[in-house]
Backbone as JSON, one array per atom type, in Angstrom:
{
  "sequence": "XXXXXXXXXXXXXXXXXXXXXXXXXXXXXXXXXXXXXXXXXXXXXXXXXXXXXXXXXXXXXXXXXXXXXXXXXXXXXXXXXXXXXXXXXXXXXXXXXXXXXXXXXXXXXXXXXXXXXXXXXXXXXXXXXXXXXXXXXXXXXXXXXXXXXXXXXXXXXXXXXXXXXXXXXXXXXXXXXXXXXXXXXXXXXXXXXXXXXXXXXXXXXXXXXXXXXXXXXXXXXXXXXXXXXXXXXXXXXX",
  "N": [[10.25, -19.3, 0.07], [7.59, -19.68, 2.31], [4.67, -17.67, 2.36], [3.6, -15.4, 4.93], [0.66, -15.59, 7.03], [-2.03, -13.34, 6.27], [-2.04, -10.22, 7.91], [-4.34, -8.47, 9.85], [-5.18, -5.83, 11.66], [-7.04, -3.64, 13.73], [-6.98, -0.06, 13.42], [-4.32, 0.23, 12.71], [-2.22, 1.34, 10.18], [-2.21, 0.14, 6.77], [-0.26, -0.77, 3.99], [-1.31, -1.37, 0.83], [-1.2, -3.31, -2.1], [-2.31, -4.03, -5.34], [-2.13, -5.88, -8.26], [-2.45, -6.03, -11.84], [-3.39, -9.0, -13.57], [-0.79, -10.88, -14.99], [0.46, -8.52, -15.56], [-1.3, -7.01, -17.05], [-3.28, -4.31, -18.42], [-5.27, -2.48, -16.17], [-6.65, -0.2, -16.08], [-7.94, 1.82, -18.56], [-9.35, 3.96, -19.92], [-10.14, 7.37, -18.85], [-12.53, 7.27, -17.46], [-12.47, 4.78, -16.24], [-10.59, 5.02, -14.12], [-11.98, 6.9, -12.61], [-14.33, 5.51, -11.9], [-13.25, 3.46, -10.29], [-12.17, 4.93, -8.13], [-14.47, 6.14, -7.15], [-15.95, 3.92, -6.25], [-14.13, 2.93, -4.42], [-14.25, 4.92, -2.47], [-16.93, 4.58, -1.67], [-16.99, 1.92, -0.59], [-15.04, 2.14, 1.36], [-16.23, 3.86, 3.2], [-18.41, 2.24, 3.86], [-17.23, 0.03, 5.13], [-15.74, 1.11, 7.16], [-13.09, 2.14, 6.74], [-10.26, 4.14, 6.51], [-8.85, 6.18, 4.01], [-5.72, 7.23, 3.19], [-3.7, 7.71, 1.35], [-3.09, 7.2, -2.15], [-2.41, 5.7, -5.36], [-3.27, 5.25, -8.68], [-2.1, 3.27, -11.06], [-1.47, 2.27, -14.49], [-1.61, -0.49, -14.55], [-1.73, -1.42, -11.95], [-2.46, -0.82, -8.43], [-1.79, 1.27, -5.58], [-2.44, 1.61, -2.16], [-2.9, 3.38, 0.91], [-4.12, 2.61, 3.88], [-6.26, 2.78, 6.79], [-7.9, 0.62, 8.83], [-10.89, 0.32, 10.85], [-11.73, -1.97, 11.93], [-10.94, -5.51, 12.24], [-11.58, -6.83, 9.91], [-12.0, -4.93, 7.99], [-10.29, -3.97, 5.8], [-9.99, -6.27, 4.18], [-12.67, -6.84, 3.48], [-13.29, -4.49, 2.12], [-11.47, -4.62, -0.08], [-12.32, -6.99, -1.31], [-15.0, -6.42, -2.06], [-14.64, -4.14, -3.65], [-12.92, -5.16, -5.64], [-14.56, -7.14, -6.79], [-16.71, -5.62, -7.82], [-15.35, -3.89, -9.59], [-14.07, -5.6, -11.44], [-16.29, -6.74, -12.7], [-17.38, -4.43, -13.84], [-15.24, -3.66, -15.56], [-14.92, -5.88, -17.26], [-17.42, -5.92, -18.52], [-17.43, -3.41, -19.76], [-15.28, -3.59, -21.58], [-15.85, -5.83, -22.98], [-14.94, -8.46, -22.23], [-13.85, -11.48, -20.57], [-13.18, -13.37, -17.55], [-10.4, -13.33, -15.17], [-9.02, -10.34, -13.69], [-7.3, -9.21, -11.82], [-4.15, -10.02, -10.23], [-4.24, -12.65, -8.51], [-4.43, -12.69, -4.9], [-4.56, -9.55, -3.16], [-1.65, -7.74, -2.01], [-0.26, -6.88, 1.19], [0.95, -4.88, 3.95], [1.44, -4.25, 7.41], [1.98, -1.02, 8.76], [4.43, 0.72, 10.49], [3.6, 3.44, 12.21], [4.96, 5.77, 13.28], [7.59, 5.66, 12.21], [7.36, 5.05, 9.48], [5.04, 5.92, 8.15], [4.7, 8.46, 6.71], [6.77, 8.1, 4.92], [5.89, 5.87, 3.42], [3.61, 6.98, 2.31], [4.74, 8.93, 0.62], [6.27, 7.21, -0.98], [4.23, 5.85, -2.33], [2.99, 7.95, -3.8], [5.05, 8.75, -5.4], [5.27, 6.83, -7.29], [4.49, 7.1, -10.09], [6.59, 8.69, -10.97], [8.86, 7.1, -10.56], [8.24, 5.23, -12.47], [8.76, 6.58, -14.73], [6.75, 8.03, -15.95], [5.97, 10.6, -15.44], [7.6, 13.72, -14.63], [7.36, 14.85, -12.18], [5.42, 14.3, -9.22], [3.12, 15.93, -9.08], [2.19, 16.16, -11.62], [0.72, 13.95, -12.18], [-2.52, 12.91, -12.24], [-4.05, 10.92, -11.03], [-3.68, 10.41, -8.24], [-3.15, 10.7, -4.72], [-1.48, 12.78, -4.15], [-2.42, 15.07, -5.24], [-4.26, 15.98, -3.39], [-2.9, 15.88, -0.86], [-0.59, 17.41, -1.26], [-0.96, 19.31, -3.32], [-3.28, 20.67, -2.79], [-5.85, 20.18, -3.76], [-9.09, 19.45, -2.99], [-10.05, 16.28, -2.03], [-12.57, 14.18, -1.43], [-12.43, 11.52, -0.78], [-10.12, 11.18, 0.72], [-8.89, 10.76, 4.0], [-7.29, 12.61, 6.31], [-4.42, 11.67, 8.01], [-3.34, 11.68, 11.46], [-0.58, 12.15, 11.71], [-0.03, 13.44, 9.31], [-1.61, 15.73, 9.67], [-0.19, 16.89, 11.69], [1.81, 18.19, 10.44], [1.34, 20.86, 10.04], [-0.5, 23.85, 11.04], [-2.49, 24.82, 9.45], [-4.32, 24.0, 6.4], [-2.81, 24.9, 4.2], [-0.2, 25.2, 5.24], [0.33, 22.58, 5.98], [0.28, 21.31, 3.49], [2.44, 22.6, 2.23], [4.61, 21.84, 3.85], [4.47, 19.12, 3.5], [5.01, 18.91, 0.77], [7.65, 19.71, 0.87], [8.9, 17.47, 1.89], [9.29, 15.89, -0.31], [11.52, 16.8, -1.51], [13.58, 15.47, -0.52], [15.15, 12.6, -1.35], [13.91, 9.25, -1.25], [15.8, 6.77, 0.18], [17.38, 4.12, -1.7], [17.56, 1.62, -0.45], [15.58, 1.79, 1.44], [13.31, 2.03, -0.14], [13.39, -0.51, -1.28], [12.99, -2.01, 1.01], [10.36, -1.33, 1.73], [8.96, -2.29, -0.51], [9.6, -5.05, -0.42], [8.58, -5.84, 2.1], [5.87, -5.44, 1.67], [5.25, -7.06, -0.61], [5.89, -9.59, 0.4], [4.36, -9.67, 2.58], [5.23, -9.08, 5.19], [5.77, -7.36, 8.33], [6.17, -3.87, 8.36], [8.4, -2.03, 9.94], [9.9, -0.95, 13.09], [11.87, -3.03, 15.34], [10.65, -3.05, 17.81], [8.03, -2.29, 17.18], [7.3, -4.49, 15.61], [7.37, -6.51, 17.53], [5.27, -5.68, 19.15], [3.1, -5.95, 17.38], [3.23, -8.68, 16.92], [2.54, -9.66, 19.43], [-0.09, -8.75, 19.62], [-1.28, -9.98, 17.41], [-0.75, -12.64, 17.78], [0.88, -14.3, 16.29], [3.74, -15.14, 14.23], [5.52, -12.46, 12.72], [7.62, -11.87, 11.12], [10.13, -13.09, 8.79], [11.56, -16.4, 9.11], [14.83, -16.95, 10.52], [17.66, -17.36, 8.33], [19.56, -19.22, 8.96], [19.0, -21.92, 9.26], [18.7, -22.9, 6.77], [18.75, -25.53, 4.57], [20.3, -25.58, 2.34], [22.36, -23.91, 2.76], [25.85, -23.12, 3.1], [26.94, -23.03, 5.65], [25.19, -24.59, 7.13], [25.52, -27.1, 5.92], [28.22, -27.56, 6.49], [28.2, -27.62, 9.26], [26.66, -29.92, 9.73], [28.19, -31.86, 8.55], [30.15, -32.34, 10.32], [29.07, -33.72, 12.35]],
  "CA": [[9.81, -19.12, 1.45], [6.14, -19.59, 2.39], [4.22, -16.36, 2.8], [2.96, -15.37, 6.23], [-0.77, -15.3, 6.98], [-2.29, -11.92, 6.19], [-2.28, -9.57, 9.19], [-5.35, -7.42, 9.85], [-5.4, -5.3, 12.99], [-7.7, -2.34, 13.65], [-6.3, 1.2, 13.76], [-2.93, 0.23, 12.26], [-2.23, 1.54, 8.73], [-1.75, -0.92, 5.88], [0.08, -0.48, 2.59], [-1.95, -2.41, 0.02], [-0.87, -3.29, -3.52], [-2.99, -5.02, -6.16], [-1.59, -5.79, -9.61], [-3.18, -6.69, -12.91], [-2.91, -10.34, -13.91], [0.21, -10.86, -16.07], [0.79, -7.11, -15.82], [-2.22, -6.44, -18.03], [-3.87, -3.03, -18.04], [-6.48, -2.51, -15.36], [-7.3, 1.08, -16.35], [-7.7, 2.19, -19.96], [-9.86, 5.31, -20.13], [-10.29, 8.17, -17.64], [-13.71, 6.81, -16.76], [-12.1, 3.62, -15.43], [-9.99, 5.54, -12.9], [-13.03, 7.56, -11.84], [-15.2, 4.48, -11.34], [-12.53, 2.79, -9.22], [-12.08, 5.83, -6.98], [-15.82, 6.31, -6.61], [-16.31, 2.72, -5.49], [-13.22, 2.88, -3.28], [-14.84, 5.81, -1.48], [-18.17, 3.96, -1.17], [-16.73, 0.76, 0.25], [-14.27, 2.61, 2.51], [-17.23, 4.34, 4.15], [-19.24, 1.11, 4.29], [-16.5, -0.89, 6.0], [-14.99, 1.81, 8.18], [-11.67, 2.18, 6.4], [-9.77, 5.46, 6.13], [-7.9, 6.19, 2.89], [-4.8, 8.35, 3.41], [-2.91, 7.94, 0.13], [-3.33, 6.22, -3.21], [-2.05, 6.0, -6.74], [-3.79, 4.28, -9.64], [-1.25, 3.16, -12.24], [-2.23, 1.65, -15.58], [-1.8, -1.93, -14.34], [-1.77, -1.77, -10.54], [-2.83, 0.26, -7.51], [-1.22, 1.33, -4.24], [-3.32, 2.28, -1.22], [-2.49, 3.46, 2.3], [-5.42, 2.53, 4.53], [-6.36, 2.42, 8.2], [-9.22, 0.05, 9.12], [-11.36, 0.42, 12.24], [-12.03, -3.34, 12.35], [-9.98, -6.47, 11.71], [-12.0, -7.3, 8.59], [-12.32, -3.8, 7.14], [-9.53, -3.9, 4.55], [-10.29, -7.43, 3.34], [-14.01, -6.65, 2.92], [-13.18, -3.41, 1.15], [-10.8, -5.08, -1.3], [-13.15, -8.0, -1.96], [-16.15, -5.76, -2.68], [-14.12, -3.27, -4.71], [-12.43, -6.01, -6.72], [-15.68, -7.8, -7.44], [-17.45, -4.63, -8.6], [-14.56, -3.32, -10.68], [-13.87, -6.62, -12.48], [-17.55, -6.82, -13.45], [-17.45, -3.2, -14.66], [-14.19, -3.67, -16.58], [-15.24, -6.92, -18.25], [-18.59, -5.49, -19.29], [-17.05, -2.25, -20.57], [-14.35, -3.96, -22.64], [-16.34, -7.07, -23.59], [-13.99, -9.51, -21.94], [-14.22, -12.37, -19.47], [-12.04, -13.89, -16.8], [-9.81, -12.57, -14.07], [-8.35, -9.09, -14.01], [-6.24, -8.99, -10.85], [-3.18, -11.09, -10.02], [-4.45, -13.31, -7.23], [-4.78, -11.86, -3.75], [-3.81, -8.32, -2.98], [-0.56, -7.81, -1.05], [-0.39, -5.82, 2.18], [1.83, -4.91, 5.11], [1.16, -3.28, 8.46], [2.97, 0.05, 8.69], [4.83, 1.41, 11.71], [3.17, 4.81, 11.96], [5.95, 6.8, 13.6], [8.8, 5.61, 11.38], [7.19, 4.75, 8.06], [3.78, 6.36, 7.54], [4.91, 9.48, 5.7], [7.63, 7.49, 3.91], [5.07, 5.05, 2.54], [2.75, 7.91, 1.56], [5.58, 9.47, -0.47], [6.6, 6.08, -1.86], [3.06, 5.61, -3.17], [2.73, 9.07, -4.71], [6.19, 8.86, -6.32], [5.26, 5.7, -8.21], [4.53, 7.51, -11.51], [7.92, 9.23, -11.26], [9.74, 5.93, -10.7], [7.87, 4.54, -13.71], [9.11, 7.49, -15.83], [5.54, 8.51, -16.61], [5.97, 12.04, -15.23], [8.83, 14.19, -13.99], [7.03, 15.26, -10.82], [4.12, 13.71, -8.88], [1.99, 16.85, -9.29], [1.73, 16.01, -13.0], [-0.09, 12.74, -12.3], [-3.78, 13.29, -11.61], [-4.71, 9.81, -10.34], [-2.86, 10.21, -7.05], [-3.5, 11.53, -3.57], [-0.61, 13.96, -4.1], [-3.25, 16.21, -5.59], [-4.86, 16.46, -2.15], [-1.93, 16.04, 0.22], [0.45, 18.4, -1.55], [-1.36, 20.36, -4.27], [-4.4, 21.44, -2.26], [-7.13, 19.84, -4.37], [-9.88, 18.71, -2.0], [-10.53, 14.97, -2.47], [-13.39, 13.69, -0.32], [-11.99, 10.16, -0.46], [-8.97, 11.19, 1.62], [-8.94, 11.1, 5.42], [-5.94, 13.01, 6.7], [-3.92, 11.0, 9.21], [-2.85, 12.61, 12.49], [0.8, 12.54, 11.41], [-0.1, 14.45, 8.25], [-2.15, 16.95, 10.27], [0.84, 17.48, 12.55], [2.79, 18.92, 9.61], [1.06, 22.29, 10.06], [-1.74, 24.26, 11.68], [-3.47, 25.13, 8.41], [-4.15, 23.15, 5.21], [-1.73, 25.42, 3.35], [1.11, 24.88, 5.83], [0.51, 21.13, 5.89], [0.62, 20.99, 2.1], [3.79, 23.11, 1.95], [5.58, 20.99, 4.55], [4.43, 17.8, 2.86], [5.76, 19.06, -0.49], [9.07, 19.81, 1.19], [9.43, 16.13, 2.11], [9.62, 15.3, -1.6], [12.84, 17.29, -1.93], [14.54, 14.49, 0.01], [14.93, 11.31, -2.0], [13.8, 8.07, -0.4], [16.95, 5.91, -0.12], [17.05, 2.91, -2.47], [17.35, 0.47, 0.43], [14.27, 1.98, 2.08], [12.32, 1.66, -1.16], [13.41, -1.97, -1.39], [12.41, -2.54, 2.24], [8.9, -1.15, 1.62], [8.46, -3.21, -1.53], [9.75, -6.42, 0.05], [7.64, -6.08, 3.19], [4.52, -5.51, 1.11], [5.11, -8.23, -1.48], [5.99, -10.82, 1.19], [3.38, -9.5, 3.67], [5.85, -8.94, 6.48], [5.45, -6.09, 8.98], [7.13, -2.81, 8.04], [8.58, -1.2, 11.13], [11.01, -1.21, 14.0], [11.77, -4.3, 16.08], [9.66, -2.84, 18.89], [6.7, -2.34, 16.56], [7.04, -5.88, 15.22], [7.07, -7.26, 18.75], [3.92, -5.29, 19.57], [2.15, -6.57, 16.45], [3.27, -10.13, 17.16], [1.78, -9.91, 20.66], [-1.5, -8.51, 19.34], [-1.78, -10.92, 16.41], [-0.56, -14.01, 18.22], [1.55, -15.07, 15.26], [5.01, -14.59, 13.77], [5.31, -11.38, 11.75], [8.85, -11.69, 10.36], [10.59, -14.38, 8.26], [12.46, -17.19, 9.94], [16.25, -16.77, 10.21], [18.11, -18.22, 7.23], [20.62, -20.11, 9.43], [18.61, -23.31, 9.13], [18.51, -23.22, 5.36], [19.5, -26.75, 4.31], [21.2, -25.39, 1.21], [23.44, -22.98, 3.11], [27.16, -23.75, 3.33], [27.15, -23.17, 7.09], [24.38, -25.72, 7.59], [26.16, -28.32, 5.44], [29.48, -27.74, 7.2], [27.85, -28.01, 10.63], [26.16, -31.29, 9.78], [29.24, -32.8, 8.11], [31.02, -32.59, 11.46], [28.32, -34.43, 13.36]],
  "C": [[8.3, -18.95, 1.48], [5.75, -18.21, 2.92], [3.54, -16.49, 4.16], [1.47, -15.13, 6.06], [-0.99, -13.79, 6.98], [-2.63, -11.36, 7.58], [-3.31, -8.46, 9.03], [-5.61, -7.01, 11.29], [-6.05, -3.93, 12.89], [-6.77, -1.2, 14.05], [-4.8, 1.2, 13.48], [-2.93, 0.35, 10.74], [-1.69, 0.32, 7.98], [-1.39, -0.33, 4.52], [-0.42, -1.65, 1.76], [-1.55, -2.22, -1.45], [-1.68, -4.38, -4.22], [-2.59, -4.8, -7.61], [-2.48, -6.51, -10.61], [-2.56, -8.04, -13.22], [-1.99, -10.28, -15.12], [0.54, -9.44, -16.51], [-0.13, -6.46, -16.85], [-2.82, -5.16, -17.51], [-5.14, -3.25, -17.23], [-7.26, -1.2, -15.47], [-6.94, 1.5, -17.76], [-8.1, 3.64, -20.21], [-10.0, 6.04, -18.79], [-11.47, 7.69, -16.81], [-13.4, 5.63, -15.84], [-11.51, 4.07, -14.09], [-11.07, 6.15, -11.99], [-13.96, 6.56, -11.18], [-14.52, 3.8, -10.16], [-12.5, 3.67, -7.97], [-13.44, 6.05, -6.34], [-16.24, 5.12, -5.76], [-15.39, 2.53, -4.29], [-13.78, 3.75, -2.14], [-16.07, 5.17, -0.85], [-17.88, 2.83, -0.2], [-15.88, 1.12, 1.48], [-15.21, 3.11, 3.6], [-18.03, 3.18, 4.73], [-18.53, 0.24, 5.32], [-15.6, -0.2, 7.02], [-13.5, 1.84, 7.97], [-11.3, 3.6, 5.95], [-8.74, 5.32, 5.01], [-7.03, 7.44, 3.04], [-4.01, 8.71, 2.16], [-3.23, 6.85, -0.88], [-2.64, 6.66, -4.49], [-2.64, 4.87, -7.59], [-2.89, 4.33, -10.87], [-2.05, 2.44, -13.33], [-2.48, 0.17, -15.34], [-1.7, -2.36, -12.88], [-2.15, -0.56, -9.7], [-2.04, 0.12, -6.22], [-2.19, 2.12, -3.36], [-2.68, 2.3, 0.16], [-3.76, 3.64, 3.12], [-5.29, 2.28, 6.02], [-7.76, 1.9, 8.46], [-9.6, 0.29, 10.58], [-11.73, -0.95, 12.79], [-11.0, -4.28, 11.73], [-10.33, -6.9, 10.29], [-12.2, -6.17, 7.58], [-11.62, -3.8, 5.79], [-9.88, -5.07, 3.64], [-11.68, -7.3, 2.71], [-14.02, -5.56, 1.87], [-12.6, -3.92, -0.16], [-11.62, -6.13, -2.04], [-14.31, -7.34, -2.71], [-15.71, -4.88, -3.85], [-13.66, -4.09, -5.9], [-13.56, -6.64, -7.5], [-16.45, -6.81, -8.34], [-16.64, -4.19, -9.82], [-14.3, -4.34, -11.79], [-15.12, -6.75, -13.34], [-17.68, -5.61, -14.38], [-16.48, -3.28, -15.83], [-14.5, -4.69, -17.68], [-16.42, -6.52, -19.12], [-18.23, -4.36, -20.23], [-16.21, -2.65, -21.78], [-14.64, -5.33, -23.24], [-15.32, -8.2, -23.47], [-14.52, -10.38, -20.82], [-12.97, -12.76, -18.7], [-11.52, -12.93, -15.76], [-9.14, -11.3, -14.56], [-7.14, -8.88, -13.11], [-5.37, -10.23, -10.67], [-3.36, -11.69, -8.63], [-4.87, -12.37, -6.12], [-3.97, -10.58, -3.73], [-2.71, -8.55, -1.95], [-0.7, -6.65, -0.05], [0.64, -5.99, 3.28], [1.34, -3.9, 6.13], [2.31, -2.29, 8.53], [3.18, 0.68, 10.06], [4.58, 2.9, 11.51], [4.3, 5.82, 12.14], [7.11, 6.83, 12.61], [8.52, 5.58, 9.88], [5.97, 5.37, 7.39], [4.01, 7.37, 6.42], [5.85, 9.0, 4.6], [6.81, 6.69, 2.91], [4.13, 5.93, 1.71], [3.52, 8.5, 0.38], [5.94, 8.39, -1.48], [5.45, 5.82, -2.83], [2.92, 6.7, -4.22], [3.88, 9.32, -5.69], [6.21, 7.74, -7.36], [5.28, 6.12, -9.67], [5.88, 8.1, -11.92], [8.92, 8.08, -11.46], [9.48, 5.19, -12.0], [8.16, 5.39, -14.95], [7.88, 7.93, -16.63], [5.43, 10.03, -16.52], [7.29, 12.42, -14.58], [8.62, 14.54, -12.53], [5.65, 14.72, -10.47], [2.92, 14.62, -9.09], [1.4, 16.71, -10.7], [0.81, 14.81, -13.18], [-1.39, 12.93, -11.53], [-4.42, 12.18, -10.78], [-3.94, 9.42, -9.09], [-3.32, 11.15, -5.95], [-2.57, 12.71, -3.38], [-1.42, 15.22, -4.41], [-3.92, 16.82, -4.37], [-3.79, 16.82, -1.12], [-0.93, 17.15, 0.0], [-0.03, 19.57, -2.39], [-2.61, 21.12, -3.85], [-5.74, 21.2, -2.93], [-7.91, 18.98, -3.39], [-10.42, 17.42, -2.62], [-11.26, 14.34, -1.3], [-12.98, 12.29, 0.12], [-10.95, 10.13, 0.65], [-9.36, 11.56, 3.05], [-7.52, 11.41, 5.86], [-5.54, 12.36, 8.02], [-3.37, 12.05, 10.18], [-1.41, 13.05, 12.22], [0.86, 13.57, 10.28], [-0.58, 15.77, 8.82], [-1.1, 17.67, 11.11], [1.88, 18.27, 11.76], [2.53, 20.43, 9.62], [-0.3, 22.58, 10.67], [-2.85, 24.56, 10.69], [-3.28, 24.18, 7.24], [-2.98, 23.6, 4.35], [-0.35, 25.07, 3.92], [1.38, 23.39, 5.79], [0.94, 20.74, 4.48], [2.05, 21.43, 1.78], [4.85, 22.22, 2.61], [5.61, 19.58, 3.97], [5.19, 17.85, 1.54], [7.26, 19.09, -0.23], [9.7, 18.44, 1.41], [9.9, 15.49, 0.8], [10.96, 15.8, -2.16], [13.94, 16.35, -1.45], [14.22, 13.13, -0.6], [14.8, 10.19, -0.98], [14.96, 7.14, -0.76], [16.53, 4.62, -0.82], [16.79, 1.73, -1.56], [16.03, 0.57, 1.18], [13.15, 1.63, 1.11], [12.23, 0.14, -1.28], [12.78, -2.61, -0.16], [10.88, -2.45, 2.2], [8.32, -2.16, 0.64], [8.5, -4.66, -1.04], [8.74, -6.75, 1.14], [6.22, -6.24, 2.67], [4.32, -6.77, 0.29], [5.09, -9.54, -0.68], [5.08, -10.79, 2.42], [4.01, -9.65, 5.04], [5.39, -7.62, 7.1], [6.55, -5.09, 8.66], [7.27, -1.9, 9.25], [9.79, -1.59, 11.95], [10.82, -2.56, 14.69], [10.72, -4.19, 17.17], [8.25, -2.92, 18.33], [6.34, -3.77, 16.16], [6.69, -6.74, 16.42], [5.66, -6.95, 19.24], [2.87, -5.95, 18.69], [2.08, -8.07, 16.69], [2.45, -10.5, 18.4], [0.29, -9.75, 20.41], [-2.08, -9.58, 18.41], [-1.67, -12.37, 16.85], [0.06, -14.89, 17.17], [2.85, -14.38, 14.86], [4.78, -13.56, 12.67], [6.56, -11.08, 10.93], [9.31, -13.06, 9.85], [11.51, -15.08, 9.23], [13.91, -16.9, 9.56], [16.7, -17.78, 9.15], [19.17, -19.23, 7.66], [20.3, -21.57, 9.26], [18.35, -23.74, 7.71], [19.38, -24.43, 5.0], [20.45, -26.63, 3.13], [22.39, -24.5, 1.56], [24.73, -23.74, 3.4], [27.38, -24.01, 4.82], [26.4, -24.38, 7.63], [25.05, -27.04, 7.19], [27.44, -28.61, 6.21], [29.2, -28.23, 8.62], [27.47, -29.47, 10.71], [27.21, -32.3, 9.33], [30.16, -33.18, 9.24], [30.32, -33.38, 12.57], [28.44, -35.93, 13.2]]
}
C-alpha cells in the first residue's frame, strides 16, 4: 500500500520515529546521546517546536513534538539529522548514511492518545528488555515527567499539567499511569499509525484533520483489493 503524504499541521502533536539504517547503532557512547539531545533542544527552539517526550535507544529515537508552524517538525528533523550524521561520521571515522530514509510520523489525537503515546515512548526500553522499569533508563523524558529531574528540553503539555496542581502531584499521577499496562492492540495501533504515517485518533479527529489538511488521512478500504476473494467473486458474476 502506498504511503500517505506526510501531514504537518501547527499545534497538533506528532509522534516521530527515526531508525538507524539496517538497524545499525546510532548512539555508542554517552557523549553521543548528550550531543543529540543538546542539538534537539537547539533546533526545537529555533523552529518553534515543543518537545514533550522522548527516548533515545541505541539504534532509533522516539519523539513527541508539537510544532507551532506547518514546517517546524520537518525543519527540525532535517537540521538535527544533518548535524548528527556529520558528528557521528567524524567521531567514528565513517562515511555514508546513518538513518533509515525519512523519519516516520503521525498526528496524535490529544484527548485520546497524548498520554498513551508519551507512555508508549518512555516504555520502549522496557519492551526491549533493556531495563525492568523506565526510571532505570536515563536517556528518556521519564526522568522529567515522572522522576522529577528538571530537563530544560521538555515543554510540559497542558494535558500533563492537568494531572496535578504541583510538579510533585503531576509526577506522582503520571507515575500511576504506568501501573496500567498499555493493551497490545493499542501498542500495535500506535506503531502502525506511525510507521504508515496515518492519523492516530478517533474518527472525529481524523475528519477534522482531513478538513484542515485537504487530503485523505486514512488508508483506502480493502474491499477493492483485486486479490481479495470477494472482489474476484463479484467480478466473476458480471
